[in-house]
N, C-alpha and C positions, 0 to 999 in steps of 0.2 A: 504494500500500500504506500502511495506517495504521501509524504508529510506535507501538511498545509502550512504555508508561511503566513504569519500574522501580518495583516496590513496595518499601516500607520493610522492612528486615529485622525479623522477628518475634523477640521474646525467647523463646528456647526453653531447655529444659534441665529439670533436676529439682532437687528439694530433698530432703535426707536427714533422716529423723526417727529418733529413738530411742524405742522403745516399751517401757513397763514394764507387765507383766501383773499381774493380781491375785495370782498364785502367786509373785510376786517374781522371776520370770524376766524376762530383758531381750532385746530384739532391737535391734541397732544398725544404723544406716545403711539404713533402709528407704526406698527411692526412690519419690518421688511426683512426677508431672509438674507443673511450675510453673504451667501454664495453668489448673489446677483450683483453685489457691489464691488468696487475696486476696478483695477485695470485702467485703461485709457478713458473710460466713460465716467469714472468716479462715482458720484451719487446720482447721476442722471437716470440709471435704471430704476432707482427708488421712486423718482417722480413719475415715471411711466407706469409703474406698478400701482402707485397710489391713485393716479388718474383712472386706471382701469377699474380699481375698486370703487372709486367715486361714481364712475359711469354705471356700474352694475347697481349700486345703491340708488342712484337717481332713477334708473329704469324701474326698479321694483317699487320705489316710493311714489313715483309719478311727479317728483319735484325736479326742477332744472338742476343740472350739474353746476357746481361752483368752480370758478377758475382759480388755480393756484397762483398766488403771488410769489411766495417763497417757501423753501423747504430747508430746514436745518436739523442737524442731529440733536436729539434731546441730550441734555447734560447727563453724564453718567451718575448713577445713584451711588452714594457711599454705602458699603455693606453694613447692615445693621448688626450691632454687637449683641443685642439681646440683654444688655445690662441697663435697663431703664430703672433708675432709682426713684 
C-alpha cells in the first residue's frame, strides 16, 4: 500500500469589510472568503462579491440595489481574554 503524504494546511477563513453606500448608509462586518482576495486585484474581488450579494438581496426584497461608495477592511478585533472583573 502506498503511504499518503500529508498536505500542508491551507489558510482559510474570511475577512470582514465595512461598506459605505452612496445614500450614506453603512453595513459593517460583511464577510468575504480570504481565498478570493490578494494578488494583483487586491480587495477588488470583495467589492464584486458584495455587489453580487446586494443584487440577490434586492431581487428577493423587491427594493432597489444601493450603490457602493467605498469599501474598507473592518478593524481587527482584539482577542478577548475572558478576564472581565
